N, C-alpha and C positions, 0 to 999 in steps of 0.2 A: 293478176286480176284479184281484187278483193270482193268479198261478199258480206254484206251486212245482214247477219242472221237475226238481229233484234227486230228489225223492221219486218222481216219475213215471218217470224213466228210469234209475234206479240198477241195474236188472236187465238192461238192454240190453248185449249184449257190446260190448267196445271193442277198438280196435286194440292198445292196450298189452298186453292179455292174450296177444297172439300173439308178443310180442317179448321177447328177452332184455334184461338190463340194458344191455349194450353197444349193442344195436340201439335201445333207447329213447334213450340218450344221443346216438347218431348222428342219430336222427330230430329231436331237439330242436335239435341243432347245425345241421342242414340247414334246418329251419324258421326259425331265427334268422337265418341267412345270407340266405335268400330275403326275409324281412321287411326286413332291413337294406338289401339291394340293390334290392328291388322288382322283381326279375327272376330268371329261372332262374340256377342256380349250377353251376359245374364242380366235381364232387365229388372229382376225382382227387387234388387237393391236401389234401383234408380227411379222406378215408376210404380204408381199404384195400379192394382189389378184392373180396375175399370178403364183407366186410360190406355193401358196396354191392349186390352180387349178391343177398344174402339179403334186403335191404330191398325190392329190385325183385321178387323171387320172391314175397314175402309181400304184394305189392300196396300197400306203404306209400309207395313213390315211383314216379314216372313219369319216364323219361328221354326226351329228344328225340333227333332224328337226330344231333346233335353230342355225345351222351352227357352233356348238361347235365341237372340235375335240374329238371324243369318243375313237378312237383307233389310235395309232401310232405304226405300226408294230414293235415289238411284244408286246407293252405295252397297256393295257386296262385301260381306265379311269373309268370303271365300275367294280364292284367286279366280280370275276370269281373263280372257285375252284382252280386255279393255281397261287400260291403265290411264288414270287421270292425274296429272300433276297440277296442283293449284299454285297460283302466283305466290301465296304465302309459304310455299315450300312443302306443304303436306301433299301426300299422294294416296290414292286408293284405287281399288278395282271397281268398275261400274258394272251394272247388271248386263248391259248390252251396249253396242256401239252408239245407238241413238241416245241412250241415257248418258253416255259419256259426254256427248256434245251438249246435252241439256244441262249438264253440271255447271256450265257457265252461269245459268240462271239461278240454280239452287244455291250456289256459293257466292254469287255476285262478284266474281273476280276473274281475271284472265286465267286461261287453262291451256295445257298442252295435253293432247290425247295421243297415245300410242296404242295401236290395235293391229289386227291382222284381217285381211280380206277373208270373209267366210267362204268364198269360192276357191281362191288359189292360195290362201294363207300368206300372201306377201305382206310385208310390214306396211302399215298405213300410219301417217302422222298428220295431225291437224293442230294448228295453233290458233286460238281465238283471243284477240286482244281488243279491248274497248268495244265488245259486241260485234266484232268483224273477224271473219276468217282471214287471218293475215298470211298464213302459209299452210300448204298442204302438199303431201308427197305420198304416192306418186301424183303426177299432174292430172291424170285421168280419173281421179277419185270422185265418186258421187254418192249421194245419200237419197234414198227413197223414203217416203213417209206416208202413213195411212191417216186419213181423217179420223180423229179420235172422238168426234161428237157422237154421243150415244153409246160409246163403248164403256163397259165396266171393267174389263180385263185388258188394260193397256199392254201388259206384257205379252199378250197373245198377238200383238201387232208388230212385234220386233222381228 
């Protein structure tokens, strides 16, 4: 059985709606740098201070104690149980299982997610091709989602 997730989630608010064009470009740059490095990145050489502050205030990025970008929503610069492989061959850790699935929209390409069940720790794999969940294992896997309308801290709903 295949599930078209594009049709089902097209009305959910997304992070891009909160950002200016300059902020969107900065977010993509930071995500690419974290994916390339496989670790947090120092943004001081990449972005001006005001732009960095704006992304932090809007909850798009998380800085660590050294002011390195640890997270660029949905990409984590630190290992997590949620690994995303993009069709273009790049891979990264996602913040949470829901964000790993949402990566198909962020990067607008097919993805393969490998994760583990938060309850039993069994391996979970989901492939999304052309906006459709084409394969998933185990067969009884399911996702629950909270309505994000009116929420400021989306991470609190994972």
